[in-house]
Every structure is written in C-alpha cells, then in structure tokens.
C-alpha positions in Angstrom: 1.7 -28.2 4.6 2.0 -31.2 6.9 -0.6 -32.4 9.4 1.3 -31.0 12.4 1.9 -27.7 10.8 -1.8 -27.3 9.9 -2.7 -28.3 13.5 -0.4 -25.6 14.9 -2.0 -23.0 12.7 -5.5 -24.0 13.6 -4.6 -23.9 17.4 -3.4 -20.3 16.9 -6.6 -19.3 15.0 -9.1 -17.1 16.8 -12.4 -16.3 15.0 -14.1 -12.9 15.3 -17.6 -12.3 13.9 -18.4 -9.2 11.9 -21.7 -7.3 12.2 -22.8 -6.4 8.7 -23.9 -2.8 8.1 -27.0 -3.2 5.9 -26.8 0.4 4.7 -23.4 -0.3 3.2 -24.5 -3.5 1.4 -21.7 -6.1 1.4 -19.2 -3.9 3.2 -18.4 -4.9 6.7 -16.5 -2.9 9.4 -14.0 -4.9 11.4 -14.3 -4.9 15.3 -11.4 -4.1 17.5 -9.4 -7.2 18.5 -5.9 -8.1 19.8 -3.7 -10.5 17.9 -0.7 -12.0 19.7 2.7 -12.5 18.2 2.5 -15.4 15.8 -1.3 -15.7 16.1 -4.0 -15.5 13.5 -7.5 -14.0 13.6 -10.1 -14.9 11.1 -13.2 -12.8 10.4 -16.5 -14.5 9.8 -20.1 -13.4 9.3 -22.0 -12.1 12.4 -23.8 -15.5 12.8 -20.5 -17.3 13.0 -20.7 -18.7 9.4 -18.3 -18.2 6.6 -19.1 -15.7 3.9 -20.6 -16.9 0.7 -18.7 -15.5 -2.3 -19.5 -16.1 -5.9 -16.6 -17.1 -8.2 -15.1 -14.1 -10.0 -15.9 -11.7 -7.2 -13.2 -9.2 -6.2 -12.8 -8.8 -2.4 -11.2 -5.8 -0.8 -9.8 -6.4 2.7 -8.2 -3.6 4.8 -7.1 -3.3 8.4 -5.9 -0.5 10.6 -3.6 -1.2 13.5 -2.7 0.7 16.7 1.0 0.8 15.5 3.2 -0.3 12.6 3.6 -4.1 12.5 4.2 -7.0 10.2 1.2 -8.9 9.1 0.0 -11.4 6.5 -3.5 -11.4 5.2 -5.6 -13.6 3.0 -8.5 -16.0 3.0 -9.4 -19.6 4.1 -11.9 -21.7 2.1 -14.4 -24.0 3.7 -12.2 -26.9 2.7 -9.4 -25.6 4.9 -7.2 -24.2 2.0 -5.3 -21.0 3.0 -4.4 -18.4 0.4 -2.1 -15.5 1.4 -2.7 -12.4 -0.6 -0.6 -9.8 1.2 2.5 -9.4 3.5 3.9 -6.2 4.7 4.8 -3.8 7.6 2.8 -0.7 8.3 -0.1 0.5 10.5 -2.5 0.4 7.6 -2.7 -2.7 5.4 -5.0 -3.6 2.4 -5.3 -6.2 -0.2 -7.7 -6.9 -3.1 -8.0 -10.3 -4.7 -10.4 -12.3 -6.9 -12.1 -15.4 -5.6 -11.9 -18.0 -8.3 -14.4 -20.5 -7.1 -17.9 -20.0 -5.7 -17.9 -21.1 -2.1 -17.7 -20.2 1.6 -14.7 -18.2 2.9 -13.4 -16.4 5.9 -10.6 -13.8 5.9 -7.6 -13.8 8.1 -4.8 -11.6 9.5 -1.6 -13.2 11.0 0.6 -11.1 13.3 4.2 -11.9 12.2 5.7 -9.2 14.5 7.2 -9.9 17.9 4.5 -8.4 20.1 0.7 -8.1 20.5 -1.0 -5.8 18.0 -4.5 -4.4 18.0 -6.8 -4.2 15.0 -8.5 -0.7 15.5 -10.6 -0.8 12.3 -10.8 -1.9 8.7 -13.3 -3.3 6.2 -14.1 -6.3 4.1 -16.2 -5.6 1.0 -17.2 -7.6 -2.0 
C-alpha cells in the first residue's frame, strides 16, 4: 500500500467508541452509525483507546445493517496494519478471526456499496 493510498484510507476513517456492557464481560454492543459509500468506520473502546487483545485470542465481530449492502470487515493494529477478514453482501455480516500477536487493535467496517448504509446493531466479543 503506497503512502497516498494509506492517506486516502485514513481520511475516510471515522472512529466510533463502544460502551462496554460489564455484565457481558468482553462482549460489546455496537452503536448505530451511518457509513457513507466508500467510507470506513472503526470501533474503539469507550475511552477512545484501542482494544488490548492477547495473542491467540479469537475475536467474533458481527454487524446488522438497515438493508442489504456490500461491506468489508477486519481489524487495524496500533502500528497501522490493516487485515481484512470478511467481504460480502447482506444485511447481516459476521466474521471470526484469531489475533496472532498480543497488542492493541480496533475493528473496522468499510462500505463498498454505492450509497450510505446504517449500522443498526452488532457485537464484538473476545
């Protein structure tokens, strides 16, 4: 990925904090948010920090949309590396993946459809 390409991606990135439900442990419900065509939303902890994930941990990430749309999902490390773990078209999307290295991560959804979509729910658990 070239410098200009990375800069374009970062300019389209919106960050949304997640409030952790203590009764559910490490399972977080996603807030409603709109994602423009070609834009990316990343989900971070409620205090605006990245999630600390131990190496070998399996993460389950699901989203519900207001309609069927094409999206890509994955995670971003604190060093800026992007890993796509899912691509598909539906109103309900989910992916599970194992984090190889202990570190700090945020989880993203990119809207690859041609119009604005709304995340109406979903979860991240690990």
